[in-house]
C-alpha positions in Angstrom: -16.0 -50.2 76.1 -17.9 -51.5 73.2 -16.7 -53.2 70.1 -18.1 -50.1 68.1 -15.9 -47.9 70.0 -12.9 -50.1 69.7 -13.3 -49.8 65.9 -13.4 -46.2 65.5 -10.4 -44.7 63.9 -10.0 -41.1 64.4 -8.8 -39.3 60.8 -6.6 -36.6 61.1 -5.8 -34.0 58.4 -2.3 -34.7 56.7 0.2 -32.1 57.6 1.2 -29.7 54.8 4.8 -29.3 55.6 6.9 -26.1 55.3 8.8 -27.6 52.5 5.7 -27.8 50.1 4.9 -23.9 50.8 8.4 -23.3 50.0 8.4 -25.2 46.7 5.1 -23.4 45.8 6.6 -20.3 46.4 9.7 -21.1 44.5 8.0 -21.8 41.5 5.4 -18.8 41.7 8.7 -16.5 42.1 10.2 -18.2 39.1 7.3 -17.6 37.0 7.0 -14.2 38.1 10.6 -13.5 37.5 10.3 -15.0 33.8 7.3 -12.8 33.1 9.2 -9.5 34.3 12.0 -10.5 32.2 9.9 -11.2 28.9 8.3 -7.7 29.4 11.6 -5.8 30.0 13.5 -7.4 27.8 11.1 -7.4 24.9 11.9 -11.1 24.4 10.4 -13.0 21.4 10.9 -16.5 22.8 7.0 -16.7 23.7 6.1 -15.7 20.2 6.7 -19.2 18.5 4.1 -20.7 21.3 1.4 -17.7 20.5 1.7 -18.4 16.7 1.1 -22.1 17.2 -1.9 -21.7 19.3 -3.4 -18.8 17.2 -2.7 -20.9 14.0 -3.4 -24.5 15.2 -5.0 -26.7 12.9 -5.0 -24.2 10.0 -3.5 -24.9 6.7 -0.8 -22.2 6.8 -0.2 -22.5 2.9 -3.5 -21.3 2.1 -4.7 -19.4 5.5 -4.5 -15.7 4.7 -3.9 -15.5 1.0 -6.1 -13.2 -1.0 -6.1 -10.9 -3.9 -7.1 -7.0 -4.2 -7.5 -4.7 -6.9 -4.6 -3.0 -7.7 -3.3 -0.8 -10.8 -0.9 2.4 -10.9 0.9 3.6 -7.8 0.2 1.9 -4.5 1.2 2.2 -0.8 0.7 -0.3 2.3 0.6 -0.1 5.8 -0.4 -2.0 8.7 -3.1 -1.2 11.4 -3.3 -3.4 14.3 -1.9 -6.5 12.2 -4.4 -5.7 9.2 -3.4 -4.7 6.0 -4.4 -1.2 4.5 -3.8 -0.7 0.6 -4.0 2.5 -1.1 -4.3 2.5 -4.8 -5.3 5.1 -7.3 -8.8 4.3 -6.7 -9.0 4.5 -3.1 -8.2 3.3 0.6 -9.1 -0.3 1.7 -8.6 -1.8 5.2 -8.4 -5.7 4.9 -9.0 -8.5 7.4 -6.5 -11.2 7.9 -8.6 -13.4 5.7 -8.9 -10.9 2.9 -12.3 -9.4 3.7 -12.5 -5.5 2.9 -13.7 -4.0 6.1 -13.9 -0.7 4.9 -13.0 1.5 1.9 -12.9 5.1 0.7 -13.5 5.3 -2.8 -11.5 8.2 -4.2 -9.3 8.8 -7.1 -5.7 9.4 -5.8 -3.0 10.1 -8.0 -0.1 9.3 -5.8 -1.4 7.6 -2.7 0.4 7.4 0.4 -0.4 5.3 3.8 0.8 5.5 7.3 -0.4 3.9 10.4 -0.4 5.1 14.0 -1.9 2.3 16.6 -5.5 1.6 15.7 -6.0 4.4 13.1 -4.7 4.6 9.5 -3.9 7.8 7.5 -4.2 7.7 3.7 -3.5 10.9 1.7 -3.0 12.0 -2.0 0.6 13.6 -2.6 0.0 16.7 -4.8 -3.7 16.1 -4.3 -6.0 17.7 -1.8 -7.6 14.7 -0.2 -6.7 12.8 3.2 -9.0 10.5 5.2 -8.5 8.6 8.5 -9.9 5.0 9.1 -9.7 2.9 12.2 -8.7 -0.8 12.2 -12.6 -1.7 11.5 -12.2 0.3 8.1 -14.8 3.1 9.7 -14.0 6.6 8.4 -12.8 8.7 11.6 -12.6 11.9 9.4 -11.9 13.2 5.8 -10.7 16.4 4.7 -10.2 18.4 1.6 -7.1 20.9 1.8 -7.1 24.1 0.0 -3.6 23.2 -1.7 -1.8 20.5 -2.8 -0.4 17.9 -0.1 3.4 17.8 0.2 3.5 15.6 3.5 1.1 14.3 6.1 1.9 12.6 9.7 -0.5 11.0 11.9 0.0 10.5 15.9 -1.0 7.5 18.0 -4.0 9.9 19.4 -5.2 10.5 16.1 -4.0 13.9 15.6 -2.8 14.7 11.8 -0.4 17.3 10.7 -0.7 18.1 6.9 1.5 20.2 4.5 0.2 21.9 1.8 0.7 24.7 -0.8 -1.0 28.1 -0.2 -2.6 30.6 -2.5 -0.7 33.5 -1.0 2.1 31.9 0.8 4.6 29.3 0.0 3.3 26.6 2.5 0.7 26.0 5.1 0.9 23.7 8.0 -2.5 22.2 9.4 -3.0 20.3 12.3 -6.2 18.3 13.0 -7.7 16.8 15.8 -9.1 13.2 15.9 -12.3 14.8 15.8 -11.5 16.4 12.4 -11.6 20.0 13.9 -8.7 22.1 13.1 -6.2 22.7 16.0 -3.3 24.8 14.6 -2.5 26.7 11.5 0.8 28.2 10.2 1.4 30.0 6.9 5.1 30.6 5.8 5.9 33.2 3.5 9.6 33.2 3.7 10.3 29.6 3.7 9.3 26.3 2.2 8.1 23.3 4.2 8.8 19.6 2.8 8.3 17.4 5.9 6.1 17.4 9.0 5.4 15.6 12.0 3.3 15.8 15.1 3.5 14.1 18.6 1.0 12.0 20.2 -0.9 14.6 22.2 -0.8 16.9 19.4 1.1 19.6 21.8 3.7 19.9 19.2 4.4 19.7 15.6 7.7 20.0 13.6 8.3 21.3 10.0 11.5 20.8 7.7 11.9 24.7 6.5 14.0 25.5 3.6 15.4 29.1 2.9 18.3 31.4 2.8 21.0 32.4 5.2 23.5 34.8 4.3 23.2 34.3 0.6 23.4 30.3 1.1 20.6 27.6 1.2 19.9 26.9 4.7 17.7 23.7 6.1 16.2 24.0 9.6 13.9 22.1 11.9 11.2 24.2 13.5 9.0 23.5 16.5 5.5 24.9 17.0 3.4 24.4 20.3 -0.1 24.2 19.1 -1.4 25.9 22.3 0.3 29.4 21.4 1.5 31.2 18.2 5.0 31.7 17.0 7.9 29.3 16.5 8.4 27.5 19.8 12.0 26.5 18.9 14.4 26.2 15.7 17.7 24.3 14.8 19.7 24.9 11.9 20.9 21.8 10.0 23.1 23.8 7.4 22.9 22.8 3.7 21.6 19.4 4.7 18.3 18.0 2.9 15.8 16.7 5.4 14.2 13.5 3.8 11.6 12.6 6.7 11.1 12.9 10.3 9.1 11.4 13.1 8.2 11.9 16.7 9.8 9.1 18.8 8.2 10.1 21.8 6.4 13.2 22.9 9.4 15.3 23.3 12.0 13.6 20.9 12.0 14.3 17.1 14.0 11.8 14.6 15.2 13.8 11.6 16.5 12.0 8.7 18.9 13.8 6.3 21.3 13.0 3.5 24.1 12.2 5.5 23.2 11.6 9.1 20.2 11.1 11.4 19.3 13.7 14.2 17.7 13.2 17.4 16.2 16.8 18.6 14.0 17.7 21.7 11.1 20.1 21.3 12.9 22.8 23.0 15.6 22.9 20.0 18.4 21.0 21.4 20.6 18.3 19.6 20.3 15.3 21.6 22.2 12.9 19.1 23.4 12.5 15.8 24.1 9.3 13.8 26.4 9.7 10.8 26.1 7.3 7.6 30.0 7.0 7.5 30.1 8.1 3.6 27.0 6.0 2.9 23.7 7.4 1.7 20.2 6.5 3.2 17.9 4.2 0.8 15.2 3.2 3.3 13.8 4.2 6.9 11.3 2.6 9.1 10.2 3.9 12.5 7.4 1.4 13.4 9.5 -0.5 15.8 8.3 1.1 18.8 11.6 1.8 20.7 14.1 1.5 17.8 14.3 2.7 14.2 15.6 1.0 11.2 17.9 2.5 8.4 18.9 0.9 5.3 22.2 2.4 3.9 23.9 2.3 0.5 27.7 2.3 2.0 29.2 2.8 -1.6 32.6 3.9 -0.4 32.9 0.6 1.6 32.7 -3.2 0.9 29.9 -3.2 2.8 27.4 -2.2 0.1 24.0 -2.1 1.7 23.9 -2.3 5.5 20.5 -2.4 7.2 21.0 -0.9 10.8 18.9 -0.4 13.8 19.1 2.4 16.2 17.8 2.9 19.8 16.1 6.2 20.9 19.3 7.7 21.9 21.2 7.2 18.8 23.1 4.0 19.6 23.5 1.3 17.0 21.8 -1.7 18.1 22.8 -4.0 15.3 23.8 -4.3 11.6 23.5 -6.7 8.8 25.2 -6.5 5.2 23.5 -7.3 1.9 25.1 -7.6 -1.4 22.0 -6.0 -3.2 19.7 -3.4 -2.0 16.5 -4.9 -0.2 13.4 -4.2 -1.8 11.7 -3.5 1.5 12.2 -3.5 5.1 9.6 -3.1 7.8 9.6 -3.2 11.4 6.9 -4.1 14.2 7.3 -4.5 18.1 10.5 -6.4 18.3 10.9 -7.6 14.8 12.5 -6.6 11.5 11.7 -8.0 8.2 14.0 -7.5 5.2 12.7 -8.7 1.7 14.9 -9.2 -1.3 14.7 -10.5 -4.7 15.8 -13.8 -3.2 14.0 -14.3 0.1 12.8 -13.1 3.2 14.4 -12.8 6.6 12.9 -11.7 9.8 15.4 -10.6 12.7 14.9 -9.1 16.2 15.6 -5.6 16.9 19.3 -6.3 17.3 19.5 -7.7 13.8 19.8 -11.3 15.2 18.3 -13.9 12.5 15.2 -15.4 13.6 13.5 -17.2 10.7 12.7 -16.6 7.0 11.7 -18.1 3.8 12.8 -18.0 0.0 10.9 -15.1 -2.4 10.2 -17.4 -5.4 6.9 -15.6 -6.3 8.6 -12.3 -6.4 6.9 -10.5 -3.7 7.5 -6.8 -3.5 6.6 -5.8 -0.1 6.7 -7.6 3.2 5.2 -6.0 6.5 6.3 -8.0 9.6 3.7 -8.1 12.4 4.0 -8.2 16.2 4.1 -12.1 16.5 6.7 -12.6 14.0 4.5 -13.5 10.9 4.5 -11.3 7.8 2.4 -10.3 5.0 4.0 -10.9 1.7 2.7 -8.5 -1.0 3.0 -8.9 -4.7 0.8 -7.2 -7.6 -2.8 -7.5 -6.4 -2.0 -10.4 -4.0 -1.2 -10.9 -0.4 0.1 -14.1 1.4 0.6 -14.7 5.1 3.8 -16.1 5.8 3.9 -18.1 9.4 7.3 -19.3 10.1 
């Protein structure tokens, strides 16, 4: 055997033992389990990490601060995290940095703004105009109604319901498709309508009807199937006054009254009821996705003002007390923001405190966003709050 053959060393690949594969599998299982837990529990634990990467290296004191033209009555909403402002001069969609992405310049005596997914509805209460814009500021549809608008609602699909006065009737309900085509129309000659809602697919619309029964005032909720004529279902609420209503899902309607909140199905069944326990309603927000937020004036108890969150079955998730009435309450994803004259506090859906800041600038509105940041709004000024 030669010297060359004696010096050859055979290289064998290292053995990859079962322990390494077991360790790798365990790590992968833990990562997947945590991911599933974050999704199912709607945890906000990762939002701090998201904010850190999103705003890394930016001046949080100046970033997102801008001014806008404001006079008279104003209303605000978030559309895909971006601010929409309704003023007496029109409707404007702003980017996070304050750039006007789109604008409808119309005279609005009493502007109202609400959003659903990536669209926003602006309308003139007492006027005849409503507009739908997307989150880029583009006009999706614009309509002029025959009578004065009482109330309006927009669903995630872009379907719009509008209540207005009629020339030969007491109220008219109109449902428009996202394309702007009329889908459904109801004319009421015997009852007044004061609130409306439409579900995401546009298959059902609901109205609060005011009339008389046995010579006494009677309030009821009517459901209309937009695929056929006539009332699909109706449920009486007695002498209660309906303040507002919204569809929580395609089959469940949330109805806000003076002393209670009701959960109704589209077939007219009462699913649940939440009593205000001697208090009265001050504010209401249903932008949280799977929960609603109520602000109650509990004047008959020592808990003067209560902010309460309810799940979609009417069960109370959490509550927090305030000595003075909050200026504004908003909800988004898993967050609730409560703004008072003294400070802003951001909670989770169970009203457990997360973070906050003072309100030395005297902001009047705070719109919380899905990552836990919030837009603080004053008279013609907006400041992005980053915890």
